[in-house]
ZAFILUM-371012 format. One line per 10 residues: number of its first residue (from 1); their letters; for each residue x, y, z of C-alpha. Coordinates in pm, whole numbers, plus 50000, padded with zeros to 5 digits. Layout:
NUM	a	X/Y/Z  ...
% end
This chain:
1	mpflvsknrn	06381/91585/88586  06400/91562/88966  06739/91512/89122  06852/91199/89301  07067/91283/89600  07276/91107/89860  07383/91235/90199  07640/91064/90419  07689/90798/90150  07329/90672/90189
11	ipsfpphrir	07141/90506/89905  07027/90773/89657  06672/90897/89682  06468/91200/89594  06545/91506/89806  06355/91541/90134  06074/91794/90154  06286/92027/90371  06658/92109/90362  06873/92328/90586
21	lssgltrtdn	07122/92550/90404  07464/92636/90547  07330/92981/90636  07084/92817/90877  06784/92899/90660  06556/92618/90554  06386/92557/90222  06079/92347/90158  05925/92209/89837  06174/91965/89694
31	ntfteaelid	06041/92035/89343  06210/92376/89348  06553/92302/89500  06848/92389/89280  07163/92178/89251  07353/92454/89432  07108/92450/89726  07123/92072/89757  07503/92077/89754  07504/92359/90010
41	agfvivspmp	07280/92146/90233  07534/91863/90222  07385/91643/89952  07564/91488/89655  07382/91491/89321  07361/91134/89188  07302/91025/88832  07018/90777/88790  07105/90409/88814  07195/90280/88466
51	ndgsnynwdg	06903/90115/88293  07084/89858/88079  06928/89540/88215  07213/89479/88459  07197/89490/88838  07374/89765/89030  07458/89844/89391  07535/90182/89544  07884/90188/89703  07836/90523/89877
61	ekwikimd	07981/90722/89588  07870/90563/89260  07669/90282/89103  07867/89956/89075  07763/89688/88830  07706/89351/88998  07895/89081/88815  07711/88752/88773
% end
């Protein structure tokens, strides 16, 4: 399953096509990035938004259930 990632507390999305590692090297093909490479490039791995029929917002760190 593809990873969802967040960088700089942005709304989670699929990884970009190209990432820059801390070594300065770049990698392309977001289907082959490992968790370690994404973390090294400054991304946070995000679990998918819960699918329980409720509404959620992203608070920059985790999914927060919206209370009705």
